[in-house]
N, C-alpha and C positions, 0 to 999 in steps of 0.2 A: 458612229465614231465621233468622239468629242475631242477635237484637236487641242483646244485650250486646256482641257483637263489633263490631256497627255503631257503638254508642255509644263503645266503646274506640277504634275507628279515627278517629271524628270528633274525639274529645277529643285524641288524639295529634297529629292534623293541626293542630288549633287551637293547641295548645301550641307546636308548631314555628313556626307563623305568628306567634304573639305574640313569640317570641324573635327571629325574623328581622326584625320590623318595628321593634324598639327602636333608637332613635338612628341610624337608617339612612335616607338619602334614597331616594325611589323610583328615582332614576336609577341606583342601585347595581344593582337588578334588571334594568334596561334594558341595562346594560353586560354583565351575566352572560349574558342571553338573546342579545345581539348576538354575544358571543364564541362561544357554542355554535353559533349559526347559521353564522358564518363558518368554523368548523372543519370544516364538511361539505365544503369545497373542499380535499380532501386535499393536492393537489400544487400548489395555487395559492399561490405565495410571497407575493403581495401580500395575499391574503385572510388568510393565516396571520399576517402582520405586524399587520394590523388586529385580528385576534382577540386576539393577545397584548396589544396596547394596551388593548383593552376589558377583559380580565381584570385587567390591572395597574391600570387606573383604578378598577375595582370594589374591588380590594384596598386602594387608597388611601382610598376612601370608607368602608371598613369599620373604620377605625381605632378607633372608639368602641364597637364591638360585637364582642366576641371570638368569638361564634358565627359571625357573617357573615364575619369575617376568616378563620376556619378554613375556612368554605365556599368562599371565594375561593381560598384556598391549595389546597383539594381540586380545584377546577376547573382551576387552573394545573397541578397535578400530572397531571390527566387530559390536559390539552393537551400537555404535554411527553412524556407516556407514549405518547399516541396518534400523535403526529407526530414522534417522535424521529428517524426516518430522513428526514424531509422538511424539518425546520427547519435554519436555518444552524448550522454547527458539526458536530462529530463525533457519531455516535449515542450513544456512551457518555457524552459530556458532557451531552447533553439528558436522558438517563436519570438522570444524577446530579441534575439540576435537578428532575426528577419526584420522585425519592426525597426531596429536601429539602422540597418543598412538601407531599407526602403526610405526611411526618414531622411537619411543623408542624401539620397538620390533626389528626393522631392525638393529639398532645400537648395539644390544646385541651380544657380541662375542660368548658366549655359544650357542645362537640360530643359529648363522651363521655356526656352526659346523654341523648342520643338514640342508642340502641344500633344502629339501622339505619345512621345516618350514620357512626358510629365504625367499624362493621364494614365499611362500604363503603370507607372510606379504607384500612383494614387489607388488605382483599382486593385493592384496586387497587395498593397498595404491593407485595403479593405478586406480582401480575401484572407489575409493573415489574421486580422481581428476576428473574422468569422470562425476560423479554426481555433483561435484562442478561447472562444466562447465555450468550448468543450473541455477546457483545462481549468480545473478548480484552483490550481496553484497560480494562475495568471493574476496579475495585480488588479485587473478590472473584473467586475461581475459579468455574468453571461449577458444580461440585458444591456449593460453599458458597451460591451464588445459588439453586440449586434447593432446598436444605435450608431456607434462609431463606424462600423463597417458600411452601413447604409449611407451615411453621410459622405464617406470617401468615394464610394461608387458613384453617387449622384454628382459629386464635385468633378469626377473624371468625365462623366457624361456631358456636363455643362461645358467643360473645356473643349471636348471633341465636337461640339455643335458649332464651333467657330469656323473660320475660313481656313480649311485644311483640304488638301487634295482628296477627292471623293473616295478613292480606294483605301487610302490610309485611314480616313475618318470612319468608313463603314467597317473596316477590319477591326479597328480598336473598339468601336461601339459594340460590335458583336460580343467581344469578351467582357466588356464592362457591364452590358445588360445581362449577360449570362451569369456573371458573378453576383450582380445585384439580385437576380431571381433567386439564387440559392440563399442569400442572406434573408430575403423577404420570406421565403418559405420557413426558414428556421425561426423567424420572428412571428410566425403565425399569420402573416399578411398574404393569404393565399391568392386572392383576386389580383392584387398588385404584382405578386410573383409571376402569375401566369401571363399578365400583360408584358412584363419585362422579358420573360422567356420568349414570347412571340416576337418582340422587337429584336432580340438577339438573333433569332433565326432570319428575320427579314433583312437585317444588316449583313448577316453572313451571306445570304443569297445575293443581295445587292452588290457586295464586293466582288463575288465570283463573276456575276454577270458583267460588271464593268470591266474586269480584267480580261474576260474572254472576248468582249466586243472591241476593246481598245488596244490592249497590249498582249495578245495571245502568245507572242513569241517569248515573253519574259517568264512565263510559267509561275505567275504570282500565286496561283491556287495552292502551290506547295508551300508558300510562306505565310499562309493564313494562320492567325493566332489560334483559331479553333479548327480541328479536323472534322470532316464529315461524320466519322464514327463517334465523335464526342457530342456534337450538337444535334444531329438528327434523332438518334434514339432517345436522348434525354428530353428534347422538346416534345416529341411524340408522346412519351409515357407520362410526362408531367401534365401536359394539356389534356390528354384523354382521361387522366385520372382525377385531376383537381378542378377542371373547368367545365362548365355547362354552356359557355359562350358559343354561339353558332359559328362565329368567325374562327374561333379556335378549333372547332370540330372540322371545319372545312380545311384549315391549315394542316391538321393531322392527316386528312385524306390526301392532301397534296404531297405531304412528306412521304406517305406510303407509295405514291406513284413515282416520285423521283428517286427514291432510295436505290433501286437497281443501277441507276446511272453512276452512282458513287460506289458500286460494288457491295452494297448492303442489302440484306434480306429483310424486308419489312416484318416478316413473321418473327424475327428475332427481337423486334422492338416490344412484342407482347410480353417477353420474359424479363424485361428490364424493370427493376424495382424502383418505383417513383420515390420511395423513402430512403434509398441507398445514399449514403453520404461518405464519400471516401475521405472527407476532411477529418473524420473521426477514426483514429487508428483501430478502435475496437471493430469497426465495420470491416476494415481490411482483414482482420483476424477471422471474423465470422465468414467472410467470403472464402478464405482458405479452408476453414472448417467445413463449410457447405460443399465445396468442391471435393474435398477428401471423403465426405460422407456419401456423395453421389457415386464416386468411383474411388474406393479405398485401395488403389494400387500403390506400389512402392514409391512412384514418382510424386504422387500427391501427398503421401504421408511424409516424404522427405521434405517437400516444400514447407509443410507445417512445422516439422521438426527444425528446419533451418531458421524459420521465423522465430521460433522459441529460443533457439541458441543465440540469434541476433539480439533479442530483447535481454537475455541474460548478460550478454556482453555490454549492452547499453547501461544496464543497471550498475555495472562496476564503475562507471564514470560519473555517476550522479554526485551532487555536491551537498545534499541534505537528506535527512531521513524521509522528509516529505516527498522529495523527488524520487528517492529510491522506492517508496511505497507506490507512487503513481505509476512507475514502470512495472512494479510488482503486480499491479492490477492487470496490466496488459499481459504479463507473463502468465498469470493464473488463468486468464481467458484462453490463451493459446494452449496451455497444458491441460486444462479441463476438456477442451475440444479434442485434443490429440488422444487423451486417455479414453474418452468415450468411443472414439473410432477404433483404438486398439482393443478395448473391451468387446466391442462388437465383433472384432475378428478373433476373439478369445485369446488375445495376447495379454492376459491379466497381469503377469509379473511386470512386463514392460509398462503397462498402464499404471500400476502401483508405483513403480520407481519414478515414472514421469511426474506424477502428482507430488510425491514426497520430496523429489529433488527441487521442486519449486515452492515448497511450503516451509514455514518456520525459518526462513533464511536469516532474518534479523536475529531471531533467538539463537541460532547456531553461531552467528558471527560474534554475538555478545558472550554466550556461554563458553566459547572456545577459550576465553581468558581464564576460565577455571579448569578447562580440560588440558590445555597445552602448558607444559612447564619445562623450560630449558634446563638442562643439567649444568651448563656453564653459568657460574654465579654472576659474571659480568653481563652475560646475555639476559639474565633475569632482570637486572636493574635497567638495562637499556630497553628491554621489552616493556617495562612499566612506563618509561618515558615515551616509547613508541605509541602505546595505546592512548596515552593522554594527548599526544599530538594529533592522533586520528580523531579523538573526541573534540579537540579544539577546532580542527578543520571543519568538521560538521557543525559545531556550535556557532562558529563565526558566520558560516554561510546561512545557517538557519536564522540567526539574528538578522542578517541582511534581508532574508525573505520576509520575516515578521515586520520589520520596520518599513519594508517596501509598501505596505498598505496603510502606513501612518501618513496623515496630512503633512505636506512638505514643511509648512510653517511650524509643525510640532515635532519634526523629526529629530532635531538636535536636542531638544528638551527631553524627548523620550529616551534617547541614548544616554544622556547625562544621568537621568534617574536610574537607568539600568546599571550604569557604572557605579553609582553610589550604593545601590542595593548589593551589588557583588562585593564591594569593599566592606560593607557592614556585616555581611554574612560570613566573611572569611573564607578560607579554603576548606572544602570538604574532602576528607581523606577517602580515596576511592580504592586504595590498594593496601596490602600489608607490607609493602617494601619499605624498609626504614631508610635505606641509603638513597636520598633523593638527588636526581640530576635535573629535575624539571622545575621551572619557576612557575608555581601555581598562581602567583599574583599578577603575572603578566596579562592574563586574559582580561581582568578588570581594567588594566592600564590601556589595553588596545581599545576597549569599548569607550573609555574616557577620551582617548585621542580621536576616535571616530566622531564623538559628539561635537568636537571642535573642528573637524575637517570640512573643507568646502563641499566635497562630495562624499558624505559618510558611507553610503552603500558601496561605492567603488573602493573606498579605503578598506572596508571590512573584507571585500573579496580579494583585494591585494594581499592583505595579511593572511587570509586563508590559503591563498596560493603559495605563500612562503612556507606555511605549515605543511602543505602537501609535498612540496619539494624536499623539505627536511624529513618528512615521514618516509618517503621513498628511499632517501639516502640511509637513514637510520635502520630501516627495515632490511636493506641489503646487507648491512654490516651484521645485524643480528642473526640473519639466516646463515651467514658464513661462519659466525662464531660457534653455532651449534647446528650442524647438519641434521641431526636426529630430530631436533625441534622443527626445522624447515620441512622435513619429510612428513612429520605428523601434521603440520599446518596445511600442507598440500592436500592431505586426506579430507580436510573439512570443506574443500571446494565443491564437492558433489557427493551424491549417494549412489553407490553402484550395486550391482547384483551381489558382489562379494560382501559388501557391507550388510545387505539384507540377510545373507546367509549367516554371517557372524552374529547378527542380532538374534536371529531365531535359534541358533545353536546355544547362545548364551542364556536364552530364556525359552526353552522348549515347551514349557507349560503354558505359554501365552498364545492366544489367538489375536493377531494384529488386525484391526478393522479400520481401514481407511474410508472416510466418509467425505464425499465431495458434493457440495451444493454450491452452485456458482450462478452469479447474475447472468442473464441472457441464455441460460439453459433450463429447460422445463423439468428435467428429472433430477433425482438424487442418484448418485453413483456410489455403490459400496463395493469395495474390494477386500476380501478376506484372505489372509495369508497365515499359514501355520505349518508346523512340522508333523508329518505322519510317517512312521517307519523310516526316519532319517531322510525323508524326501519332502521338498517344499511343495506345498499344495496352495494354489491360488484360484479363487473363483470370484466372479463379478456379478453384481445384481443392480438392476436399474428400475426405478419406480417413481411414480409421481407423488408429490407431497400434497397434503390437504391445503386448500386455498387459504392464504393469509396466515398460516400457522406461524411462520417465522416472524412476520410483521407483528402478530398479536403478542408473541412472547417477548419480542424486542420492546414493544410498547409497555408491557407489564414491567419489564426491567427498568424502563424510564419512568415508572410510577404514573402512567396514564390511567386515570380512574375511569375513563369512559370506555376503555377497550374491553373486548370480550375475554373472559377467562375460561371459556369452553374450548379447551385444547383437544383436538382430535389426534390422539397419539397411537391409534391402533393401525397405522398405515403400513407397518412393517411386520413381516412374519419371521421372527428371529430363529424359530425352530428349523426353518428351511435353509437358513444362512449359516448358522454356527455348527461346527462339528460336534458330534456326541461325546468324543473322548476327552475333550478339554473344557474346563469350566472357568478359566481365568481369561478375561479379554482386556485388551489395551486399545483405546480409541485414539485415532488420529483424525480429528475433525477439521474441516475447512472453516473459514470465518463464519459463514452463514450457518453451517452445521453446528457450530459451537453454541448457538442460541438454544438448541433443543435439549431438553432433559432426557437423554437417551435411556437412562435407567428406567424411566416410566413408560417407554414405548413398547409396542408389541400387542399381539392379540390378547383378548381376555383370558386370564388364567395362564398366559404364556408371556407375561411382561419380562423384559430383560432381567430385572432384579430377581425374578422367580426362577430363571434358568441358569444363572451363573453364580459363582462364589466370589468373584472379584470383578470390579470395573475400574480400570485405571485410565485416566486421561493423560496422554503424552504430548509433549510440545513438538517432538520430531523423532523420526526413527534414529537419528544420530545420537540422541540421548541414550539409546540402548547399548551402543558399543563404544561410548566414550566414558572416561572416568574423571570425576572431580578430584583435583589435587588441592590439599589444604594444609595449613601450618599452625592453626590455633587448636589446641587440645580441647575436645568437647567431652564434658563429663556430667554436666548438670541436666536435670529434668525440671524445667521451669513451667509453672502454671500461673498465669496472671489474669486478673479481671480489670478491664479498663475503666469500670465504673458506669453509673447511670443506667444500670440494668435492673430488671425486675426479678429474674429467676437465677441469680448467681448461687443461691443456696442449693437449688436443685441441680444445677450444672456441675457443682463442685462436690458431688456425693463421693466420688472416688479419689478426689484430690483436694488438697488444702489450698484452694484458689483464694488469693487475697487481692483486695482492691489496691491498686498501685498507689503508693505514696512517694516512691522514689522519683528522682529527677529523670529526665529523658536520657541523659548520659549513662546513668546507672542501669536503666532498663536495657539500653543497647549493649552495655557491658555484660549483663546477664545473658542476653541473647548470644553474644560472642562465645560464651563458655558453655552453652547448652547444646546437648545432643538432640533433645526434644524440647521444643518451645511451644507452649499452648496458650493462646490468647482467647479469652471469652469477653466479648464486648461489642463495640460498634466500629464499623469500618465505613468509610465514605469514598465513593469514586464517582466524581462528576466531571465530565469532559469540559475543559481540557486539563483539569488538575490531575495530579498524581494520586493514586489510591493511597489512603492514609488510615492508620489505626488511631482511634480517638481515645485519649486519656482525659482526665479531669482538667489538667492545666496546660496540656500541649497535645500535639499530634505527632505521630511518627510516620513519615512517608516511606514508601517502598525503597527509595534510593538510600535512605538513612539506615536501612537494614542490610545494605549490600555486602559489607564486609563481615558482619556478624553471623550471617546464615551459612556462609561457605563451609562446607563439610558437615553441616547438621544432618542428622538422621531424618528429622521430620519437623516441619513448621505447621502447627495447627491454628487456623484462623477461623474461630467459631464466631463469625461476624457477617453482617449483611454486606453484600456487594464485594466480598473479598475475592471473588473469582469472576467478576462481571466482564463480559466480552466487549470492552470499551477500548478503542484505540487511544494511545497515550499522547499523541502529538497535536499541536496546532495545525490546522488544515489537514486532517487525517484522511487516509484512504482505507477502504475495507479490504485489507489484505489478509492472507492466510497465515496469521501469526498467532502464537499462544498468548492471548491477552489475559488479564486478571492478575491481581496481587499474588495469588497462589502460584501462578506460573512464573511470576517475577522471582519468587523464591528459588525455583528450580534454575532459572537463568543465572541467579547469583551464586549457585553452587550447593543449595540444599538438595538432599537426595529425593525427598518427597514433601508434599504439602497437602493440606486440606483447606478448601475455601468454598464459597457459595456464589452461585451464578447470579443471584439477585437478592433483594431484601426479603429475608425469611422471617416468619413469626418467631419471636424469641422463645415462647413456651415450647413449641415443637423442637426447636434447636436444642434447648436445654435438656429435654427428655432424650433426644437422640444422642447427644453428647454424653449424658450420664450412662446410657446403655453401652455406648461405644467404649467409655473408660472402663467399665466393668469387664467387657470382653477382652480388651487389650491386657488388663491386669491378670486375666485368667490365662494369658498366653497366646491368644489369637492374633494373627497378623493384622496390622493397622488397616490395610485396604479391605480385607475380609470383614474386619470388625465394623467398619463404617457401613458397608453394604448390609451386613446382618442387622445392625441397629436400625437402618432405614426400613428393611423388610419387617423387622419386629414391630415398628411403629405402625405400618400400614395394616399388617395382618392381625395384631392384637393390642399393641400398646395404646393406640388411639382409642380403641373401644374401651379399654380398661379405664382410661382417664375420663371418657364420656360417661361411663357408669358412675364414677365417683361424683362427677358434677351433677348428674341427675339425682343422686342420692342425697348429697349434702348442700347442693346449691352452688352457684358459681362463685359467690363471694366467700363462702366458707372454704371452698376448694382452694381458692387463691391464698387464703390465710395459711392453709396447711403447707403451702410451698414457700411460705415466708415472703410472699409478694405484697409489697406495699404500694398499691396503685392509687392514682389520684381519684377523687370523687367522680362518679359517673364514667369511669374509664375501664370498667371491668371487661367489657366486650373487646376493647382495644388490647387489653392485656392478654386475653384468651386467644384472639384471632390474629393479632399483629396489626399494625396500622394500615397496611395495604389492603388486606381482605376486609378488615373491619370497615374501611371507608366505603366499600361497595355493598355492604350488607344492609338489608332493610331492618332498621332497628325496631320499628313499630311492630313488625310481624316476626320478631326473632323467636326461634325455638331451638331445641337441641339439634334438629336436623340441619339447621344452618351451620351450627358449630361443627357437626360431624363432617359436612361437606368441606369446611375450611380446614379441618384437621387432616383430612385425607386427600385434599386437592394436591396435585403434583407440585404446585408452587410452594406448598408448605414444607415438603420433605425431600423432593427430588433435586433441589438446587445444589445441595451439598455434594461436593465431588472430591475424589482422591486423585491427586496428580503425581505421576511418577511411579516407580516400582521399588518396593522395599528390598528386593533382591539385588539391586544395583550395589556396586562396591565403590565407596570413596577411598582415596589413598592419602594417608597422612605422610607429609614430607617435612621433617624438621627444618626450621628456618636457619639459614647459614649467613653469617655476617661476612662482609668482604674483608679480606686481609689488606694491610697497607699496600702491598705490592699490587693486588687486584684493583684497589681504588686508583692507584697511579696508572695502571693499564687502561682503566676505564676513562680517566681524564685525558690520557694521550689519544685514545680512540676518538673521543668527542672533538678534541681540538683538530684532529686530522680530517674529520668529516666536514669542517667548515660550514656548519649549519647557520642559516640566515634568519630564522624566524624569531630568535631571541628567547626561546623557551628552555633550551638545553644549557645547563651550567657545567663548565669543565674546570672551574677553579676550586 
């Protein structure tokens, strides 16, 4: 027994108690205790809300005591750090809040007087940066986060090695070393991590032994920072797995011996995963999935379902598309796991709806602007303003996110340049509403003012917050003006069994094929749904994909000349999957599944293109039971060539395609009047730029086609990369959305579209297009015509062209097609730049050309999006009467909107 240490401990504790009690009401401590109690409910949103309110109340009560104020900040930091993946908003946003609160606690002079408290905040901040290393939206890189994390833990350890009562020192050192070990493991410093883990255990045991020997009556073991069931299993599994050090092996043996004294079974330690990292929210989801896989009872499935629901709720409170997509990645991890468990239990319909309900969410949110149309004319105008307010809210927050990675000394300049660019570009019209109540120029003004603000990022967030408040107010008024619109809008919140039933009854000729390929899952899951004798039939299939198939296709799309083009596409037996009585299929692929040319998959002689008459790519099941409303009459059938092509003469056999000489505005005007708009030329889609059609003197981006395509029957984009599976945002995530310029056309209100998954050889494209045009002119449906043209090319068209080349030679052959290629570029003209670059030119013969003509990359990338049987609805535009305009102005005035975007004069 050490009397001096006991006295030091008692004095240190009294000193803290004296500081805590000064100018602080007892209710402060009640709020802190209540907040801590409520945070035990990890995924209970309501409990977490109450906990946050408790901590915030405590912080408000501590205004006259800097020490307790810092303590409240520390608790708030722990709250946001612990529940960063469960709280509303994006994970990185909650981690930023944790960083802010921990930093405030660390900066507090009164808290610094107590080394254990100061070190605790430092180490917790270090743990926060370690968690942030997994968040690609965080402002620091993964490496920088881990470096900062290690530095903070080491700073905490140095502080704790000072003159502090031994129990307090060892207790805090155990958690500091424990946190440091985790950071070092993530950084790949395995030996150092094992040493830190061993020190954490020694400090833990030292603190317990001192407490038992000196103050057993105080029960300090229960107040330890780490609990036995945390440190013993982790120390055992990490040291036994990662270390060959003899001392570490002896330590593992010792842990096994003492474990029963703490009520722990050492055999359970064998099952602890040394790589498990609960700081990564995906690991938490995987644990729930694994638990449900081991025992798929109702309770475990409900746990996973509740987690999925919680993530869906969190997504609603995100502030940018990037944050939404980051949460979307977690959502699809959970839904993919749940769907596989349901499929294993043969609950295929629920598995289908689970997957589809969490796919294409952004598409449906955007496309709903074409689907939903209030009958009330005032509501129509207010809805236009509402949508713009929503876009502005996301835009300002996204701008804050983007400039957050800019060097501080360049921040103001960067915003000033953005403001000038916005002003020079003018306002882009995004709707067909003529009666404007929205000040489109204010956005540029806000960015300009942010460039001159002391804290530009905070200013942008403040303005975004005003937009959100106005959005909620305006939305409430709009819903009340048109209850039918409100009811229709609510239907877009989720996909139900009734919705699936309606979709199938509307399209009984279709087989709907949901394809889920997801990161962290080894298999591909396919669920097939169709009608048979008025009954919904659903079946599920799971199989492994060829190794590196998706990576190889993705690298090909990125024009990686070193990657293998030997694609193994016979991994699936479509004959066993598809019903015999239906020949039209609609694909609903996940993000990773969208890389694969499904048309070319299947066993030899039973490829998908050989078994069916139509293959349609769909953005969402919701597309099948919603209708586009449009107000611009569509009567033209327009065919244009963007120029700089080699085979426009061949491609235009059935149509008089002309190289465009009009201005960009004239082309967009033609598009607006066209029921069918066909573009032959070049498209470019390189992240992070928008996909664009290339003309001689300008480019037309997808967003510039937004208004023009609404209500169109079909948009044909016979161009490279016009359907590339490339996310559209700065700092993107790989979410299950319908990417590609062709899918953008459906999002903007076109019924159907044709595009290409990658850069395709122009010669093959021109031949397939010419055949397609002939088939459509003869009366065949567009989707069937495209598949028939592709089938024709593989089965006979390519061979016919190869015979011509063999007979008259490649140069003469090109002349017959009107191709004027540059000198020594005949091979490139025939094969396309991608395949030609990998061909051995010195050993070139006709077999090389045959392989390139028939390779799936040459012909299977073209896809048909949407269904021709869908019905768009024409609604004539109605101008507001003078009385309605006054009613609208009165309403806006009554709303007392604060963001400055809504005009009521």
